[in-house]
N, C-alpha and C positions, 0 to 999 in steps of 0.2 A: 508542499514546500516548493519554492522556486528553485530550479536546478542550476541556475546561473550564479557564478561566484561574482560578488561585487566588492571592490576595494574602494572604501570611502575615505576621503579626506575629512577629518573631523570638523573642518571649518565650512564644509558645504552643507546646504540645507535643501532637502527635497520634501515637499509636502504633497501628499496624494489626497484624492477626494475621499470622503467617508464612504464606507461600504454600504451598498443598498441591501436592505433586508426584505425578504418576501414574507408577507403575512399569509398564514394558512388558516382557512376557516374549517370548522368541524361541521360536516354535513348534519343537518337537523334530523335526518332519519336515523342516525346512529345514536342519538341520545335516548336514554331509557325513558319509558313512559311513567307518568305519575302513578299509575296503578302498580307498576313493578316496584317503584320506590317505596310505596306504602307497605307492600308485602315484605320488603327487605329491611325496613326500618327497625323492627324489634330485634333482628339478628345483629344489625350494625351496633345498636345501643349496647347489647350484651357484650359484643366483642370489644367495644371501647371501654366498658367497665372492667373487663378482665385484664386488658392490656394496661390500663391505668393503674391497676392495683399491683401488677407484677413487674412492670418495666420501669426502672428508675429514670428520672429525668436526666438527660445527658447534656453535657456541655463540652465544647471542644477544648482539649488540653493543649498545652504548649510544652512538649517534652524535650525540646532541643533548641539551641539558640536561634535557629532559623525556622522554628515552628514545627507543626505536626508532620509535614512532608518535606522538611529540610529545604524549603524554598522561599521562606519569608512571607508566606501567604496564610491568612486566616479566613475561615468561612463565617466567622461571627458577624452579626449584624447589630443594629441599634447601638452603635458606638458613638461617643461624643466627638464632635469636631472642634469644640471650643472648651477650654478650661483655664483655670488660673490656680494660684496657690490656695484659693478658697472656693472656687466654683468647680463643681463636678468632682470633688475629691472625696472618695469613700473613706479613705484613711491614709495616713502616712506614718512610716516607721523609721526612726533614727537608726542608722547603721554604725557599727563600731569602727569602720574605716572605709576608704574609697577603693573602688575597683571598677573595671570596665566589663566584667562578665555579665551576660544577660541572665535574668532569672528564668527558671523553668517551672511549669505549673502542672499539677495533676490533681484534678478534682479540688479538694479543699487544702492542698499542700502547695506551698511555694518554697523553692530551694534556690539559694544563691550563695556565693562565696564572698568573703571579705577578710581583710587583715585586721588584727588588733595588736598594735605594736609589732612584735616580731612573729606573732602567731598567725597561722593561716587557717581560716575557719570555713566550715560548711555550716550554713544556717538554714533552719527550717522554720517557717512561720505559716500560720493559717491564712486562708483567704479573707479572714476577718481582721487581719493585721496583728493578731496575737502571736507572740513568740512561743514556739513549741519546744525546740531544742537546738543546740549547736554543738559541733564537735571540732576539736583541733586536729587538723590533718597533718600539719608539719610546722616547722619553724624556719625562719630565714627569709623574711620579706625583703624585697628589693624593688625600689621604684626606678623605672626607666622612662625615657622620653618625657622628661619633666615630671608631671604627675599623672600622665595618661595611662600608664600601664604599670603593673606590679606582679608579684608572684601569684595573685589570685585572678589572673586574666582569663584562663580557659573557663568556659561555662560548664555547669553541671549538665547531666543528661539523665532522664528517668524513663522507666517503662510502666510506672503505676504501682509497682511493688518494691522496687529498689531505686536508689539514686547513686550515680557514680560521679566522682569528682576528681579532678586532676589539677595539680599546682605546677607552676613552672619549675619548681625544684625537682620534678620527676615523681613526687609522691602522688599515688593514685589509690583511691579507696572506694569501697562499696558499702552502703548502709541500707538497712530496711527503713520503712517509713516511721518506725518508732525510734530511730537513731541507734540501733544496734549495729555494730561493725560486723560485716560479713567477711571481708578480706581487705588487705592493704599490701601494697608493694611499691617499689621505686623503679621507675623506668630507666633511670640513669644507671642503676646497678645492673639491670638486665641488658640494656642496649648500648651502653657506653656513655661517657660523659658528654653532655651537650656542649657543642662548640658553636655558639650563636651570640650575636652582639646584644640583642635586646630581649632575650629570654624566649623560651619555647611556649608560645601562646596558643597553639593549635588545640581545638576542641575535638574530642573523640566522636566518632559516628557509631550509633547503636543501631543494629539491624538483627532482629531475631535474637539468637543466643550469643551473638558476637559483638565485640567492640572493635572498631577499626581505628588505627593510629597512623598518622604520618609524622615522622620525626626527621625533618629536612634541615640539616645543619652541616657544618664542616669547618675545616681549618683554613679555608680559602685557597688551598692548593688543589688545582683541578686533577692532579694525579692521584689524590686520595679522596675517595667519595664515601663519606660517613653516613649518609642519609639511608633510612630504612622505612618501609611500610610494613605494618604488622596487624595481625588479628589475634585477639585474646578472648578467652571464654568469659562471658559476663558473670557467671556464677562463681568462678574460682579465681579468675585472673590468670589462669594458665595460658601459655602461648599456644596458639593453633598453627600459625605460620608466620614467617617473616621473609621479606624480600628486600635485597639491597636495591637502591635507587640511584644508579650512576647516570649522570647527565653531562659531565664535562664542564659544569658551571665553575666559575672562579670568582674570587673576591667575595664581597658581601652577597653576591648572587647565589652562593651556596646556601644561604639562610632563607627560610620561609616562615612567615608568621600567619599564613593562611590556614584554614581548616579543610580537611577532606570532605567530600560530598558523595552522595549516592546518585547514580542514574538508575531510575526504577520506573519502567513502563510495563510491568507485568512479566512478560517472558524475557525481556532484556533488562538485565540488572548487572551493574558493575560499580566499582569504587573509583572515584576520581581523586588523584593527588595533584597538588598544585605547588610548584616552586622550583627553584634552581633552573630557571629558564624554560621549563617544560610543564605542560599539563599532560598527565598520563592516566590511562584507563587500566584498571587491574581486575582480573577475575576474582570473584569473591571466594571461590573454592580454595585457591592457593596463592593468590597475589600475583600470578604471572601477568606480564604486560599483554594487553590486547592491542593497544595503540599508544603512540606518543606523538606529541605535537610541540615542536619548537617554534621559532619565529617570533616569540614574544619579546625576545631580546636579540635582535638581528646581529649576526656576526660582523657585518659591516657596520662600524661605529659602535662596537660592543661596549655596553656600560657595565663596569664591575661593581656598581652599587645599586642595581635594579632588583632589589629584593621584593618578593611578592608579599602583600599583606591582605588584599581583598581576595576572598574565596570565589571559586567558580559558581555559576548558577546553572541549573538543569531544568528542562521541561521536555515533554515529548518531542523528539525530533531535533533537539538543539541543546548544545552546551555552550554557554558564554564564558570565555576565559579572559579575564583582564590581566594586564601586566601591572605596571605601577607608574607613578610620577608622570601621569599624562601620556603614557606610551600607548602601545597597541592593545586592541581588543579583538579577539577571534571568536567567531561563531562557528562551531565545529559540528559536523554530522556525527551522531553517536555510533552509527554502524560502520565506522572506519576500521581499518586493520593496518598494523605495522607502523612504520615511521611515516607520518603524513605531513611532516614539516613543510615540504615543498609541493605538496599536492593541492591543486586548486579545487579538484572535485570533492575533496574531503571537507571543504569549508563552504559554508553558506555565504559568508561575507566577512570582512574585516574592517576595522577602523585603524588607520595608521597612527592617529593621535586621539587622545581623549579618555584614556583609562582612568577610572577613579583610583585613588591611591590606597584607601582603606575600606570604604563602604563596598559591600559586595553587590553585584548586579541583581536586579529583580526582573523576573519574567512572568507576565500575566496577560491572559486573553490576547495572545498574539503580539504583545508589545514587550520591548526590553527597556527598562529604566536604569539609567546610570546616574548616580548622585556623585558629583565631583566634590573634591575636598573643599572648594570655595562655596558650596551650596548651590551651584548650578545643577539643574535637573535636565537630563537629556532623555528624550523618548524616541525610540527607534522601532521600525517594523521588524519583528523577529525573523521573518522569512527572507527579507531582502536587505535589511540594514538601513533602509531609507529613514531619514531623520524627519520626524514630525514637528518637534520643537526642541529648543534649547533655551531654558528660561532661568532667570535668577530667582532664588527663593529668599534665603537669608544669608547675608554676607558674613559668615563666620565659619570657622573650621568645622567640618563634618567628619566624624569618625565612625558613627553608628551606621549600620546597614538599613536600607529602607524596608518598610513593612507594608503589605497590602492588607486591608480589611474593610469591609462594609462600603466598597466602592471608592475607597480613598487610599492615598499613599501617604504614609507618615515618615517624615524626615526629621531626624534629631540632630541638632547642632551641639557643638562642644559647650556653648554657654547656656544650654538648657532650654533654648527656644525650639519648639516643635512646629514645623510647617506641615499643614494638611492640604493636599492637592487632590483634586478630583481625578480619578483614574480615567484614562482615555487618550485619544490622539490630540485633543486640544487642551492646552494648559489652562487651568483655572485654580487659582489659589483660594482655598476655602477659609482658612484661618491660620493664624500664627499665635501660639500659646507659650507663655513664659512661666517657668518655675523659678528662674533666677538662681539655679544651682548647676554647677558644671556637671556634665555627663558625657560618657563615651559609649555607654551600653546601648544595645539595640532594644527597641520596644518588644514587649511580649504581650500577647492577647489571649484571654481565656475567659469564658463565662461572662461575656458582656463587660469585661474590665480590661483596660489598658494599663499594664504595669511598666512604670518608668523608673529605672534605677539611676539615681544621681550619685555623685561621690559621697553625699551625706545621708541620703534618704531613699527608701523605697516608697514610691507613690502608687496608689490604686485609684485610677480615674474611671468613673462610671457616669452614665446619664443620671441626671437628677430625677 
């Protein structure tokens, strides 16, 4: 990583030359002889037969709204770039009501939430599009932000044996894959009544035997800080720890609609909470603060309505934390300590303007992608913040977070058009696909299929 801190104006454009790659040749003398290959061939054939009979074919699951590693990245290949309402559609399933929650997938099970009238449902369908079961989690649907969000906004999460779901009413439940209830509780009864303008839309983080929650809300009085971060046992719902999260935010800034994230690079692992003017790192053992970083809502010219919606993104050596409404974006060094708000050495770079309002950042292959609300895609160098391009895709409101898969970036617009862009430093629009149904859910990718959840339908898109 470059050790120099760079403060970028979002209107500046810096383009660097493509990196040169060295080609390495394998010395001919290291290659096995044909004689050796003939002697080994019978053993190789037997080994292949045994492994083929005992090892099941595996496909990548999508257990969380940001994918298998919580970063919006799939390793799946052979995915379509083009589709329509009739082309490359494996199946489509009518849903009982609209929601913005992303489906999660494990092997041949797909889980998603939806309202039906006043009922709040967890729905399980097969990867063949057949309905398997549904369960009523709570009642009390409420639509906010026009029709973009409602009580089914948090996404489910699964570990392959159980699925957990959370509604904005505070109702949280665990089910097995057959639809049997394991436990149910209400977070408002445990942690206090939510005081938040547009409902608690945060999705829990699953890690090992724990679920991590951020409940960032408040009465808009900076003297009373109601926000908490908590860990609960995934098997029972019992609390493991809770930590208050005081930041001094005021007004609507006390409210956060973002989701927590994990920073995980093997030996270094911690929880990231995001909202109320700060991004904060918490120890997984007990929730204590490792570091906190303000500056996303500068005290000079402080905005009392800068609530965070986009979640942070993490990759080895970097955490990208957006503010909102075209404000600041910070690239933070994960190995920081203490209050790093005014530390230049704790940050790789920052943008003074240009934060996406709702879509979360995407980090892949040394690049940071920011999808603005208006559909503009910005590509930055992850180490320096240098801007490679800023290009228009589709001029419509974008609420879903970008997803990388198969060398492509998928951007979903509110009107149902999905732009497909080639990943890399140079902008190339590969396709734009229309389903003509409104959607705010992020794409999910599993087993060669792109799942798109509109307000009306769950679509399964595959290569023909």
